KETI-480421 format. One record per residue: residue in three letters; z negated, x negated, y of N, C-alpha, C, CB in turn. Coordinates in nm, 4 decimals. Each point is the difference from the previous one (the first is absolute). Glycine has a CB too. Layout:
<recs>
   zase       n_c3       n_c1       n_c2      ca_c3      ca_c1      ca_c2       c_c3       c_c1       c_c2      cb_c3      cb_c1      cb_c2
    ala          Z          X          Y          Z          X          Y          Z          X          Y          Z          X          Y
...
</recs>
This chain:
<recs>
   zase       n_c3       n_c1       n_c2      ca_c3      ca_c1      ca_c2       c_c3       c_c1       c_c2      cb_c3      cb_c1      cb_c2
    met    -1.4619     0.0620    -2.1402     0.0941    -0.1145    -0.0121     0.1234     0.1093     0.0091    -0.1383    -0.2199    -0.1632
    arg     0.2584     0.1602     0.2221     0.1206     0.0930    -0.0624     0.0984    -0.0721     0.1234    -0.1238     0.2863    -0.1216
    thr     0.2834    -0.2429    -0.0039     0.0987    -0.0192     0.1221     0.0945     0.1023     0.0002    -0.0169    -0.2357    -0.0004
    leu     0.0956     0.1468     0.1525     0.0877     0.0878     0.0243     0.0956    -0.0310     0.0328    -0.1187     0.1009     0.0279
    tyr     0.2296    -0.0295    -0.0551     0.1432    -0.0269     0.0231     0.0844     0.0925     0.0683    -0.0256    -0.1123    -0.1825
    leu     0.0844     0.0150     0.2903     0.1042     0.0955     0.1125     0.0632     0.1020    -0.0754     0.0705    -0.1901     0.1533
    asp     0.0062     0.2051    -0.2796     0.1085     0.0665     0.0221    -0.1046     0.1019    -0.1360     0.2886    -0.1918     0.1171
    glu    -0.3934     0.1616    -0.0706    -0.1108     0.1341    -0.0853    -0.0933     0.0973     0.1012    -0.0468    -0.1856    -0.2144
    leu     0.0241     0.1397     0.3385    -0.0516     0.0432     0.0930     0.0249     0.1205     0.0588    -0.0171    -0.1923     0.0048
    ser    -0.0607     0.2673    -0.0248     0.0081     0.1789     0.0462     0.0789     0.0172     0.1782    -0.2981     0.0621    -0.1667
    asp     0.3486     0.0706     0.1401     0.1177     0.0358     0.1047    -0.0894    -0.0366     0.1199     0.1573     0.2135    -0.1189
    asp    -0.2956    -0.1788     0.1354    -0.0805     0.0294     0.0969    -0.0557    -0.1250     0.0646    -0.0417     0.2104    -0.1128
    arg     0.0895    -0.3237     0.0564    -0.0360    -0.1584     0.0045     0.1354    -0.0313     0.1077    -0.1306    -0.0679    -0.2948
    leu     0.2922     0.1203     0.2752     0.0646    -0.0466     0.1083     0.0122     0.0509     0.0930     0.0752    -0.0776    -0.1042
    val    -0.0346    -0.0092     0.2520     0.0191     0.0877     0.1106     0.1455    -0.0823     0.0241    -0.2787     0.0856     0.1091
    glu     0.3359     0.0335    -0.0476     0.1002    -0.0672     0.0648     0.0351     0.0194     0.1493     0.0688     0.0059    -0.2183
    cys    -0.0793    -0.0856     0.2839     0.0313    -0.0102     0.2138     0.0990     0.1411    -0.0435     0.0385    -0.3544     0.1568
    pro    -0.0673     0.4283    -0.0435     0.1102     0.1180     0.0317     0.0632    -0.0805     0.0470    -0.0820     0.2096     0.0407
    lys     0.1181    -0.3066     0.0303     0.1068    -0.0312     0.0700     0.0801    -0.0932    -0.0843    -0.1160     0.0408     0.2130
    gly     0.0912    -0.0611    -0.3627     0.0544    -0.0985    -0.1181    -0.0285    -0.1623     0.0329     0.2055     0.1850    -0.0501
    ala    -0.3140    -0.2088     0.1541     0.0115    -0.1644     0.0159    -0.0558    -0.0701    -0.1080    -0.0172     0.0126     0.2336
    phe    -0.1264     0.0965    -0.3719    -0.0190    -0.0828    -0.0841    -0.0493     0.1246    -0.1149    -0.0513    -0.2504     0.1668
    val     0.0569     0.1770    -0.2987    -0.0564     0.0947    -0.0896    -0.1266    -0.0742    -0.0489     0.2287     0.1181    -0.0698
    ser    -0.3709    -0.0679     0.0375    -0.1180    -0.0637     0.0128    -0.0369     0.0421    -0.1689    -0.0698     0.0177     0.3102
    ser     0.0583    -0.0966    -0.3884    -0.1106     0.0792    -0.0744    -0.1309    -0.0732    -0.0249     0.1821     0.1171    -0.1115
    arg    -0.2715     0.0111     0.1016    -0.1666    -0.1004     0.0359    -0.0125     0.0477    -0.1575    -0.1575     0.0250     0.3168
    phe     0.0899    -0.1780    -0.3666    -0.0553     0.0022    -0.1158    -0.1597     0.0237     0.0310     0.1982    -0.1530    -0.1080
    leu    -0.2350     0.0888     0.1862    -0.1197     0.0493     0.0307    -0.0926     0.0309     0.1515     0.0368    -0.1087    -0.2210
    leu    -0.0921     0.2618     0.1814    -0.0708     0.0626     0.1534    -0.1082    -0.0142     0.0020     0.1132     0.1535     0.0388
    ala    -0.1372    -0.1022     0.1142    -0.1539     0.0483     0.0089    -0.0450     0.0402    -0.1130     0.0159     0.0691     0.2025
    ser     0.0189     0.0313    -0.2886    -0.0691     0.0759    -0.0329    -0.0165    -0.0400    -0.1536     0.0618     0.1633     0.1946
    asp    -0.0058    -0.2700    -0.2016     0.0044    -0.1354    -0.1300    -0.1836    -0.0529     0.0029     0.3278    -0.1345     0.0679
    gly    -0.3487     0.1116     0.0514    -0.1437    -0.0771     0.0158     0.0073    -0.1262    -0.0648    -0.1336     0.2041    -0.0001
    met     0.2168    -0.2877     0.0684     0.0039    -0.1356     0.0617     0.0148    -0.0390     0.1031     0.0469    -0.0200    -0.1346
    gly    -0.0989     0.0347     0.2412    -0.0167    -0.0105     0.1753     0.1479    -0.0437     0.0466    -0.2791    -0.0941     0.0144
    phe     0.3784     0.0792    -0.0607     0.1186     0.0046     0.0158     0.0715     0.0655    -0.0721    -0.0349    -0.1548     0.0766
    ser     0.1978     0.1351     0.0026     0.1584     0.0457    -0.0783     0.0613    -0.0868    -0.0055     0.0365     0.1826     0.0604
    leu     0.0755    -0.1542    -0.1878     0.0750    -0.1285    -0.0008     0.1445     0.1214    -0.0785    -0.2394    -0.2937    -0.0408
    his     0.3227     0.2732     0.1536     0.1540     0.0276    -0.0073     0.1020    -0.0577    -0.0248    -0.0632     0.0867     0.1022
    his     0.1553    -0.0278    -0.1814     0.1229    -0.1022    -0.0166     0.1176     0.1469     0.0955    -0.0687    -0.2047    -0.3318
    thr     0.1340     0.0747     0.4111     0.0782     0.0615     0.1207     0.1228    -0.1069     0.0202    -0.2273     0.1225     0.1302
    arg     0.3348     0.0111    -0.1512     0.1285    -0.0795    -0.0201     0.0226     0.0522     0.1712     0.1115     0.0052    -0.3248
    ile    -0.0702    -0.0933     0.4314     0.0718     0.0288     0.1243     0.1477    -0.0072     0.0086    -0.1934    -0.0760     0.0851
    ala     0.2707     0.1989    -0.0964     0.1435    -0.0055     0.0527     0.0397    -0.1054     0.0568    -0.0102     0.1945     0.0291
    arg     0.1051    -0.2687    -0.0248     0.0877    -0.0532     0.0745    -0.0013     0.0797     0.1683     0.1386    -0.0665    -0.2574
    gly    -0.1809     0.0033     0.3283     0.0625     0.0497     0.1593    -0.1373    -0.0449     0.0680     0.1858     0.2495    -0.0378
    gly    -0.2039    -0.1557     0.1527    -0.1080    -0.0353     0.1260     0.0217    -0.0216     0.0931    -0.0917    -0.0612    -0.0899
    pro     0.0668    -0.0052     0.2064    -0.1495    -0.0158    -0.0708    -0.1050     0.0868    -0.0053     0.0405    -0.1815     0.0533
    tyr    -0.1063     0.2041    -0.1509    -0.1353     0.1119     0.0086    -0.0807    -0.0245     0.0688     0.0014     0.0511    -0.1731
    val    -0.1108     0.0213     0.2324    -0.0821     0.0003     0.0716    -0.1292     0.0464    -0.0561     0.1719     0.0094     0.1490
    trp    -0.2397    -0.1103    -0.1420    -0.1386     0.0600    -0.1159    -0.1313    -0.0821     0.1033     0.1430    -0.0113    -0.3372
    his    -0.2577     0.1121     0.3329    -0.1186    -0.0251     0.0505    -0.1018     0.0441    -0.0299     0.0981    -0.0316     0.1203
    tyr    -0.1684    -0.0664    -0.2224    -0.1217     0.0569    -0.0738    -0.1249    -0.0121     0.0830     0.1009    -0.0616    -0.2198
    lys    -0.1392     0.1653     0.3266    -0.0754     0.0178     0.0711    -0.1484    -0.0148    -0.0566     0.1856     0.1194     0.1058
    his    -0.2143    -0.0529    -0.2345    -0.1065    -0.0075    -0.0966     0.0166    -0.0358    -0.1271    -0.0714     0.1391     0.1180
    his     0.1707    -0.2655    -0.1598    -0.0383    -0.0180    -0.1211     0.0393    -0.1954     0.0122     0.0569     0.3159    -0.1354
    lys    -0.1174    -0.3809     0.0789     0.0485    -0.1335    -0.0440     0.1340     0.0045    -0.1119    -0.2671    -0.0801     0.0419
    glu     0.3389    -0.0161    -0.0476     0.0637     0.0405    -0.1006     0.0862    -0.1847    -0.0050     0.0129     0.3562     0.0396
    ala     0.0370    -0.3443    -0.1894     0.0194    -0.1253    -0.0278     0.1436     0.0265    -0.1065    -0.2923    -0.1009     0.0404
    cys     0.3484     0.0241    -0.0182     0.1668     0.0214    -0.0895     0.0697    -0.1235    -0.0614     0.0594     0.1792     0.1725
    tyr    -0.0352    -0.1765    -0.2797     0.0550    -0.0855    -0.0712     0.1384    -0.0004    -0.0497    -0.2066    -0.0063    -0.0327
    cys     0.2930    -0.0257     0.1034     0.1342    -0.0369     0.0066     0.0322    -0.0107    -0.1663    -0.0097    -0.1358     0.2615
    val     0.0608     0.2136    -0.3796     0.0974    -0.0132    -0.1042     0.1472    -0.0607    -0.0205    -0.1362     0.1638    -0.0044
    ser     0.1839    -0.0544     0.0685     0.1520     0.0182     0.0374     0.0464     0.0121     0.1118     0.0055     0.0807    -0.1566
    gly     0.1280    -0.1639     0.1974     0.0218     0.0547     0.1234    -0.0293    -0.0835     0.0781    -0.0275     0.1906    -0.0490
    arg     0.0878    -0.1243     0.2421    -0.0046    -0.0712     0.0936    -0.0314     0.0111     0.1423     0.1109    -0.0441    -0.1527
    gly    -0.1820     0.0479     0.2109    -0.0265     0.0602     0.1422    -0.0420    -0.0821     0.0893    -0.0497     0.1816    -0.0843
    leu     0.0006    -0.1036     0.1804    -0.0641    -0.0631     0.1127    -0.0705     0.0912     0.0857     0.1636    -0.1622    -0.0081
    leu    -0.3067     0.0865     0.0036    -0.0954     0.1025     0.0674    -0.0569    -0.0638     0.1245    -0.0660     0.1097    -0.2230
    thr     0.0502    -0.0183     0.2932     0.0003    -0.0520     0.1629    -0.1558     0.0649     0.0622     0.3205     0.0185     0.0438
    asp    -0.4012    -0.0810     0.0326    -0.0557     0.0873     0.0519     0.0130     0.0262     0.1583    -0.1243    -0.0461    -0.1993
    thr     0.1080     0.1844     0.2066     0.0910     0.0183     0.1384    -0.0789    -0.0210     0.1509     0.1402     0.1864    -0.1510
    thr    -0.2680    -0.2673     0.1156    -0.0717     0.0176     0.1295     0.0560    -0.1615     0.0254    -0.2516     0.2059    -0.0273
    thr     0.2602    -0.3325    -0.0637     0.0388    -0.1438     0.0519     0.1522    -0.0029    -0.0479    -0.2535    -0.1342    -0.0235
    gly     0.2884     0.2359    -0.0581     0.1455    -0.0995    -0.0259     0.0089    -0.0630    -0.1056     0.0173    -0.0478     0.1963
    gln    -0.0948    -0.0289    -0.2300    -0.0175    -0.0865    -0.1271     0.0360     0.0596    -0.1306    -0.1754    -0.1009     0.1169
    ala     0.2422     0.0394    -0.1914     0.1176     0.0928    -0.0909    -0.0453    -0.1506    -0.1188     0.2806     0.1793     0.2100
    trp    -0.2397    -0.0881    -0.3337    -0.0462    -0.0704    -0.1001     0.0852     0.0447    -0.1432    -0.2422    -0.0205     0.1410
    glu     0.3158    -0.1015    -0.1786     0.1211     0.0364    -0.1127    -0.0769     0.0565    -0.1442     0.1806    -0.2187     0.1018
    ile    -0.2266     0.3526    -0.1766    -0.0215     0.0281    -0.0728     0.1134    -0.0159    -0.1309    -0.1588     0.1049     0.1770
    val     0.1513    -0.2106    -0.3101     0.0778    -0.0200    -0.1129    -0.1642     0.0081    -0.0733     0.2834    -0.1650     0.0644
    pro    -0.2097     0.1942    -0.2096    -0.0664    -0.0100    -0.1497    -0.0821    -0.1198     0.0353     0.1955     0.0936    -0.1810
    gly    -0.3081    -0.0554     0.1752    -0.1244    -0.1125    -0.0061    -0.1033    -0.0041     0.0979     0.1527    -0.1323    -0.0895
    ala    -0.0418     0.1832     0.2144    -0.1265     0.0036     0.1200    -0.1123     0.1428     0.0033     0.2011    -0.1419     0.1661
    cys    -0.2993     0.0836    -0.0967    -0.1016     0.1276    -0.0084    -0.0530     0.0311     0.1700    -0.1040    -0.0786    -0.2876
    tyr     0.1133     0.1430     0.3487    -0.0027     0.0201     0.1123    -0.1704     0.1071     0.0263     0.3280    -0.0425     0.0050
    val    -0.3733     0.0544     0.0461    -0.1286     0.0379     0.0483     0.0065     0.0755     0.1330    -0.0911    -0.1963    -0.1195
    leu    -0.0049     0.3064     0.1276     0.0719     0.1074     0.1065    -0.1640     0.0078     0.0137     0.2897     0.1565    -0.0664
    asp    -0.3600    -0.2566     0.1300    -0.1195     0.0375    -0.0010    -0.0986     0.0190     0.1671     0.0475    -0.1250    -0.2663
    asp     0.0577     0.1652     0.3432    -0.0845    -0.0019     0.1678     0.0984     0.1256     0.0425    -0.0764    -0.3118     0.0906
    asn     0.1082     0.3946    -0.2462     0.0669     0.0938     0.1011     0.1107     0.0617     0.0994    -0.1506    -0.0682    -0.0591
    lys     0.2287    -0.0830     0.0812     0.1262     0.0401     0.0695     0.0956     0.0405    -0.0146    -0.0559    -0.0891     0.0547
    lys     0.1000     0.1550     0.0054     0.1697     0.0405    -0.0242     0.0770    -0.0715     0.0220    -0.0174     0.1657     0.0411
    his     0.1381    -0.1137    -0.1560     0.0864    -0.1004    -0.0788     0.1299     0.0823    -0.0218    -0.2015    -0.1351    -0.1285
    thr     0.2827     0.0371     0.1159     0.1238     0.0438    -0.0768     0.0364    -0.0342    -0.1447     0.0663    -0.0106     0.2133
    phe     0.0355     0.0123    -0.2616     0.0219    -0.0302    -0.1382     0.1861     0.0335     0.0244    -0.2970     0.0844    -0.1531
    leu     0.3784    -0.1995     0.1232     0.1079    -0.0263     0.0238     0.0445    -0.0388    -0.1704    -0.0388    -0.0685     0.2937
    ala     0.1044     0.1821    -0.3623     0.0138    -0.0684    -0.1276     0.1636    -0.0141    -0.0324    -0.2466     0.1019    -0.0866
    phe     0.2491    -0.1902     0.0945     0.1506    -0.0863    -0.0566     0.0755     0.0749    -0.1056    -0.1087    -0.2324     0.0269
    glu    -0.0039     0.2502    -0.1190     0.0459     0.0722    -0.1181    -0.1189     0.0825    -0.0672     0.1808    -0.1861    -0.0357
    glu    -0.1656     0.2514    -0.0197    -0.0796     0.0754    -0.0978    -0.1185    -0.0886    -0.0441     0.2071     0.1322    -0.0807
    thr    -0.3165    -0.1385     0.1539    -0.1432    -0.0572    -0.0014    -0.0670     0.0766    -0.1287    -0.0217    -0.0437     0.2838
    val    -0.0663    -0.0519    -0.3639    -0.0852     0.0320    -0.1029    -0.1542    -0.0760     0.0785     0.2201     0.0038    -0.2459
    leu    -0.3270     0.1199     0.2946    -0.1461    -0.0564     0.0356    -0.0748     0.0280    -0.1177    -0.0005     0.0405     0.2500
    ile    -0.0923    -0.0879    -0.2865    -0.1262     0.0476    -0.0928    -0.1148    -0.0483     0.1536     0.0886    -0.0735    -0.3567
    ser    -0.1019     0.2406     0.4152    -0.1693     0.0222     0.0946    -0.1255     0.0228    -0.0438     0.1153     0.0898     0.1275
    val    -0.1994    -0.1552    -0.0925    -0.1674     0.0253     0.0265    -0.0142     0.0564     0.1726    -0.0899    -0.2385    -0.1979
    phe     0.0432     0.3656     0.1735    -0.0509     0.0504     0.0886    -0.1805     0.0371     0.0291     0.2598     0.0561    -0.0365
    asn    -0.3073    -0.1019     0.1531    -0.1564     0.0342    -0.0130    -0.0394     0.0584     0.1196    -0.0563    -0.1824    -0.1464
    pro     0.0149     0.2849     0.1708    -0.0404     0.0972    -0.0762     0.1014     0.0541    -0.1172    -0.1369     0.0445     0.2075
    pro     0.1057    -0.0260    -0.3267     0.1251     0.0467    -0.1072     0.0520     0.1568     0.0788    -0.1285    -0.1250    -0.2824
    cys     0.2476     0.1387     0.2679     0.0689     0.0982     0.0226    -0.0190     0.1109    -0.0959     0.1378    -0.1510     0.1052
    thr    -0.1150     0.2385    -0.0755    -0.0527     0.1337    -0.1334     0.1243     0.0719    -0.0330    -0.2516     0.0718     0.0938
    gly     0.3902    -0.1220    -0.0657     0.1135     0.0173    -0.0927     0.0679     0.0718     0.1145    -0.0905     0.0118    -0.2697
    thr     0.0677     0.0557     0.3639     0.0721     0.1011     0.0661     0.0645    -0.0373     0.1323    -0.1508     0.1456    -0.1126
    glu     0.1336    -0.2910     0.1602     0.0384    -0.0523     0.1268     0.1210    -0.0248     0.0153    -0.1781    -0.0775     0.0170
    val     0.2638     0.1347     0.1041     0.1135    -0.0529     0.0475    -0.0063    -0.0631     0.1367     0.0988     0.1593    -0.1401
    his    -0.0312    -0.2434     0.1678     0.0394    -0.0352     0.1281    -0.0295     0.0895     0.0573     0.1463    -0.1227    -0.0300
    arg    -0.2551     0.1605     0.2137     0.0328     0.1271     0.0961     0.0990    -0.0542     0.0760    -0.2207     0.1149     0.0213
    ala     0.2926    -0.0533     0.1029     0.0512    -0.0196     0.0676     0.0216    -0.1727     0.0585    -0.0654     0.2638    -0.0027
    asp    -0.0686    -0.2989     0.0075    -0.0299    -0.1275     0.1013    -0.0107    -0.1233    -0.1220    -0.1639     0.1451     0.2321
    gly     0.1976    -0.0619    -0.3505    -0.0137    -0.1893    -0.0879    -0.1371    -0.0152    -0.1000     0.1009    -0.1464     0.2540
    ser    -0.1927     0.2608    -0.2316    -0.1688    -0.0321    -0.0321    -0.0025     0.1165    -0.1210    -0.1364    -0.0792     0.2833
    tyr     0.0197     0.0571    -0.3902    -0.0357     0.0798    -0.0677    -0.1058     0.0683     0.0639     0.0860    -0.1148    -0.1720
    ala    -0.1138     0.2303     0.1036    -0.1254     0.0947     0.0938    -0.1204    -0.1407    -0.0657     0.0736     0.3844    -0.0148
    pro    -0.1754    -0.3225     0.0778    -0.1445    -0.0563    -0.0697    -0.0108     0.0138    -0.1200    -0.1105     0.0434     0.1605
    thr     0.0770    -0.0942    -0.2221    -0.0391     0.0541    -0.1605    -0.1097     0.0723    -0.0222     0.0862    -0.1780    -0.0750
    gly    -0.0011     0.3292     0.0045    -0.1253     0.1173     0.0465     0.0803     0.1371     0.0744    -0.2084    -0.2207     0.0667
    glu     0.2559     0.1691    -0.0079     0.0827     0.0876     0.1303     0.1014     0.1051    -0.0647     0.0036    -0.2203     0.1748
    val     0.0069     0.3353    -0.1553     0.1150     0.0448    -0.0295     0.1088    -0.0349     0.0290    -0.1040     0.1174    -0.0096
    gln     0.2365    -0.1720    -0.0520     0.1289     0.0028     0.0417     0.0186     0.1146     0.0366     0.0717    -0.1521    -0.1185
    ser     0.0588     0.1390     0.2492     0.0614     0.1363     0.0160     0.1538    -0.0295    -0.0341    -0.1777     0.0964     0.1945
</recs>
């Protein structure tokens, strides 16, 4: 058993989006052996940011902020506010428009390794693939 604290996570567990869209602190990674990864992510005000998890399933719980999640295939949109949990279980491409800085707690399966950043198409590489 262990307890992890956000302000004590090592630098190798902090991922900053090269485009400035988010900063993600990774509490749990594939190397922790839990079968999922757990992230605390601050999404910067702005967007819409295009993301497409082709190789991962993700669930996000909104802690603070306000945004709009849109399925780019159907155009269906959901307001994301504190207390909302959205589930990306079908690998659909989506956008996130942050009306203000938004903080999410996210769970990924398969677990992220810790080095992932969004590629040009908005996806992460499959777990275990070397990032370029």
